[in-house]
N, C-alpha and C positions, 0 to 999 in steps of 0.2 A: 602308947602315948614318942615313949622316944623311938619305937618305927616310923612313926608320921617323920620328927626332927630330923633324924638321920636322912630321911627319904630322898629320892633324885630331887623329887617335884618339889620342895622345901629349902632344897641349898640353891636349885637354883631361883627361887621367889627371893630368897635373903641376899645371892648375889647380886641380882638385878635392884634390888635395891637397894643395897649399899651402892652400886654404882649409878643410879638413877642421885642418889644422895648428893653425892661427892661432886655428880656433874652439878646440881643445882648449882651450890655452892660457888662452885669452880667459875661458871659461864651467865653469873650476877655482874650486870652494869655497873659501874663505878657511880655513876650520878645518875638520878634521874630523869626520864625522858620530856624531851620539853614542849610535849603537845598542851599546858594547860596556858602558857606563856601567852603561844601562837594564835590559840585558841582570843584571850583575852584581849591580844594586840588586833589579831584582826577584825573585833568588833568594835573599836574604837572609830570616832569620824577624825579626829585631830582636829579638834575646835569648826568643823563647818556643823550648818543648821542643814535639821534634815526637811 
């Protein structure tokens, strides 16, 4: 088990996982996307009858 933990394959995987986890936190948007509000606004008829 110690040989696997010190292997190059495991260390590369662990390094990639750490870089990916940091990147996910750094690249998150500050506010949620506005897709739901535009979709709701596009379905309104502004008081006109169909």
